[in-house]
N, C-alpha and C positions, 0 to 999 in steps of 0.2 A: 502495498500500501505506500509505503514511505516511496517506496521508485516512482511510484504512479504519478505522485504529489510531487515530487522533485520535477519528473519530466514535462508536465505539465507549466508548471514555474517557470521552466527555462523556455517552453514554449513562447507563452505571453511576454517573459520579457525579453526575446528575439523577437516579437512583433514590437516592441517597443524602441528596441536598438536599432534596426532596421528602419523604424522613423527618423530616430535621432541622423542617423546616416545618410540619410536620402535628404538631411538637411544641410549636411557637410557639402556632399557633394554636389547639389545646388551651388554651395558658396565656391569650391575647387574649379566650377564651368562659368563662373564670374568672374572668377580672377583670370582664368584663360580666355576673355571673351575675344580680346584681341585677336591671340592666335587663332583663332577657329572661325572668327569671321562673325558670330552673334552675340549676344547676349541673352541670359537666359534669367529671368524675375527670381530673384531668394524672394519667397513669399511665406515661409512659415513664421516669420512674423513682420507683422504690418508696418509698411511703409507709413507712416504717420506723416512726413510730408506732402506724400502723394494724394492723401486724404485731406489735410488740410486746405491742398488746392482744389479739390472738386467742391468739397463744402463750402470754400469761402468764397467761389462763386455766384454761391445762391444768395441771391442779395438781399432775402428775408430772413437771412441767415446770421446777417455778419454779424452782429450785438453778441451771437450766444456763441461765434468762431474767437469772438474778439476775447472772450474769456478765460477759453481754453487755450488760446496763444499768450494770452498774459499769467497761467499757471506755474511755467518753470521759472519766470523772473521772481517772481514773490516768492516762492519756495525758495530758490538759490539765495536771495537776501536774507531768509531767516536761516537757512542751513549755516550760514556762514559765519552765523553769533556762534557756534558751537563747536565743540573740540574737534582738531584735527581728526584726531585718532577715528573718529564715530560720525565724521561730517557726511559720510557718502550714506549712512544706514538711515542718517536724520533727512538726509533730503527724500530718501527713498520714501521714507513712512508720511513724512509730511507731502511729499506728490499726493501717495495713493489716496491720500485723506483728500486734499483739494479735488482731486480726481473723480473720488466719490460724490462726494457734496456738488458736482456740476452736473456728473451724469444723472444723479436723482433730480435735482431741479431743472436740466433742459433737458429730458428725457424725450427724443425724439426731434432736437432743433440740432443743427450742425453742430456744438459743442458739448454738446450730450453724447453724440454718434462718438465724437473725436476723444472723449473723457473715456467711454467704455470700451473702443479700441485699443486706446494705451493703456487702460487698466487689464485688459485680454491679453496682451505682450507682458506686461511686467508679472500677473500671476501667472503666464507659462512657465516665463522665466525661472518662477518660484516655484515652481510644481505645482501650483495651488490649480490644479485644472478645474475642480468644477467652478471654483469661481471665478475663472477666465471664460468656462462654459456659458454662466448667469448673464455676463458682460457680452459676450457675442449675441446672446439671444436676443438682447433690445437694443441692438444696432438695427438701422432703416439704411439700407443703401439701394440703390439703383443704378449704377454705374457698373457694367456689368464683369470687367478687371478686379475693379474692385471688392466686389460684392462676391466673387470668384478665390480671391485670396483670400477674406474672410473666411469664408468657409471652409478652405483648406486647413487652415488654422483650428477652427471647430474639430476638424476629422479628427486633426491632431490631438486635439484634448480628449478624444470619444478615445481615442486606441490607448493613449495612458490612462483611462479610468477602465480601459476594459470594454467599451460599449462600442464592440466590434462592429456589429448590425446596423448600427445609429452612425459609426465612420463610414459603412460603405455608401450610405443612401447621402448622408454629406457630402462623398467625394462624387459620386452620381452627379450630383445637385452643379458641383463646381462644374465638371466636365461640360454638361448641360451649358452653364455659362462662359464657357471658353472654346465657341467654335470658331471664333475670328481670335484667337489667341493660341497655338499648337504650344508654347513653352508652357503654360499654365497645363492646359490639357492633357499634356503628357505628363507632369509632376504627379496631378490627381489619380491618372490610370496607373502611373507605378505604388503612390501607394495604395490603390487598392489592389491591384495584384500584389502586392507583399502581403496583404491581410488575408485574400483570399488563399496562398500558399500556405500561411499560417495554418490555416484552415486545413488543410489538405484538402482543398476545393481546386485541386489542380487543372482540370480539363477546363473550370471557368477563367482559373491565373492565366492559362495558356490562351485565352480567346481573348484577355487583357492585351498582352504583350503582343499577340498576333495582329492585335487592331495597331496598336502604339506602331508597327515594323511596317504596316501595309498603308496605314492613313498619315504617319509622320515621320518620313523616310528622312527627312534633313536633318531633323530633331535623335532620332535614333543613333543615325551616323556621328551628327556632334559629341552625343553622349557615349559611343563607343571608344571617340579620338579622347574621351576626359576617362574613358577608363571603367565605365558601366557598361556591357555589351549588353544589348538587349537577346540577339541571339542565340549567346550563349543561356539565356534563362529558359527564350525557347525549346530548346536543346532538353536543358534540364528537367524541365517540365512533361516533353514528351517521351525521356524516357521514361520518366514514374509514372507515366501512362501506358506505355510501353505501343510507344507509336514507330 
């Protein structure tokens, strides 16, 4: 029985480790984008500056967005009064407090959306995945790329809370939102295939890898140059299925 429990624990840990390795892989591609001629969005942590730009242009939300833009300066001024040895932790704690207040007071507005996204990023980094999920569920985003990015972060949170069916559903949503953004679509598909493989759903995982190779040849070729060979994963799952 102990061996069974240990095996199950190792398998679930493997999913989480693969999720993190995919994040590192995206960073690696980003670092080599000049060499391979294409930038890949690193979207595990939300690019808040981009969100800020999107929401700032909604004139009715300007005041709310301004509240968010003022949080960092306000908190930095307060944190500077703390002992240098604990200044970073003070800054983070004060930031979370201010963002929580703004997320609640301006929910549905630009500032509230930005605050929730910022909080979700911070909570994810601190491995407070349930808190990150709650923040992401309170975000309203219309722009497809940004929505897909936030949805992939939500899926990562589900993976780390072992809610794999919810993670796959979120990734399917992200893929559907990314028809015009192949880099994001491929990233979501990689994560989906990883979960399916971990659940021993090899035929389903194989179908995802084959779709990636067929529909996104440029992206899969780029990934191969960066050390992630989709053909290898296809061969592995074919072998598992005795094909």
